[in-house]
N, C-alpha and C positions, 0 to 999 in steps of 0.2 A: 471345514468345508472342505475336505480333501481331494485333490485333483484326481480325475479319473481318464486315462486315456480314451474314454468313450465320449468324452464332452469333447476333444477335438473336432475342429471342423477343416483342418487339412491346410491352414496358411500359416506355415509356423510364426510368424512374427504376431499373428492375433492369438494364437494357442498359447505362445508364451506370456501374454500379457493375460489372457484367461488365467493360467496357471497363477500369477503372480497376485491375480484379484483372490484367488481361491485361498492364496497362502495368506493374506493380507486380513480376510475374514476369518482365519484359523486364528490369527494372532487376535484380533478384535475377541472373539469368543474367550480364547485363553485369559486375557487380560480383563473380560470381563466376570470371568469364572473363578479368578484368583483372587478380586477383589485388587486388583492394580491400581485404583483409583482411576478418579476423573480425568485427569490429566494425561493419562495413557490412552482412557478412551477417546477423548478427545483429539490425542495426537493420529489415532489410528484414522478415525472419521476424517481429519483434515487431507490423512493421505489419501483414503478412498476417493475423497471428494476430487483432488487434483489428479489423481490417476486416472480416474474415470473419465475425466475430460481429454486425458490424451489419447486414452484407449478409443473412446467412442470417436475421435476425430481420425485415428487410425483406420479403425473400423469403417467409417462412413467414405472417407476417402477411396480406401478398397471399392465399396460398393458402388460408387460413380463411377470408377474404373472398368467394372464389370459390366457397368449397366443394369444392375440388379432392380427387377421392376417393383420389389416392395421396398426401395429405399426411403421413403416418406414416412412410410409407417413403422417401419424398425428405428427411423432417428426419432421420430417421435417416443419412440419408448423409452430411447437413450434419456431424451429431455426428461420425460416422468421421474425417471429413475435420479438423475440429478437433482429435480425438484424435491424429492422427496428425502434424500440427502441434506440437501440445504435446511430441510426444516428439523431433522433429527438433529442437524447440528445446532441449529438456534435454540431449539428445545433444551437441549444439554447445556448448552452456555447460559439460558434465564433461567431454567429451574435445577439445573445441577444432575449429576448424576446419578440415578437412586436404582434399586433394583427393578422398579416397573419399568425406566427408562431402559435399562440395560436388555431388558426383554422385548422391548420396541426395537430398539437399535437391532438384535440378532433376529429376529422374525423377519425384519423389513428386507434387509439386506440378505440375509442367506435366502428366504423365499425368491426376493426377486431375480437374484444373482443364478440360481439353479434354475428357475422358470426359463429366463430369458437364454442360457446358454442352450438348455435342454429342448425348446421349443424354438423360439426366434433364430437364435444363431445355426439351430441344427436346419432350417429352412434355407438358408444362406449356405449352410454346407451342401443341400440337396441340389442347389441351382449352380454352384459352383463343378 
């Protein structure tokens, strides 16, 4: 998931974090497509889980600071994503990482991240 400047929302710290998330998703795709093994996939999933917690906290604090009117809806989407990542991590740990799991991880994370930045964060950008 290559970062594009069109994804920027105009808040340098948040844009930098979005760029890092895109980079990590790329690493996940690379690990999955080159058969780097379950440990690497799990390591990147762990990173994404912890990094998104920090990023979401920063983004939500910014939204509260500027009194963003859709803060609660935005926060709910963050919570939903964290729940999805937690489920993926649990499933990968319990069932192992196989091709079906790799596809599921890639689709879930990339789809959510692209849609979130392009739609939900774009709305935040318009408010700013």
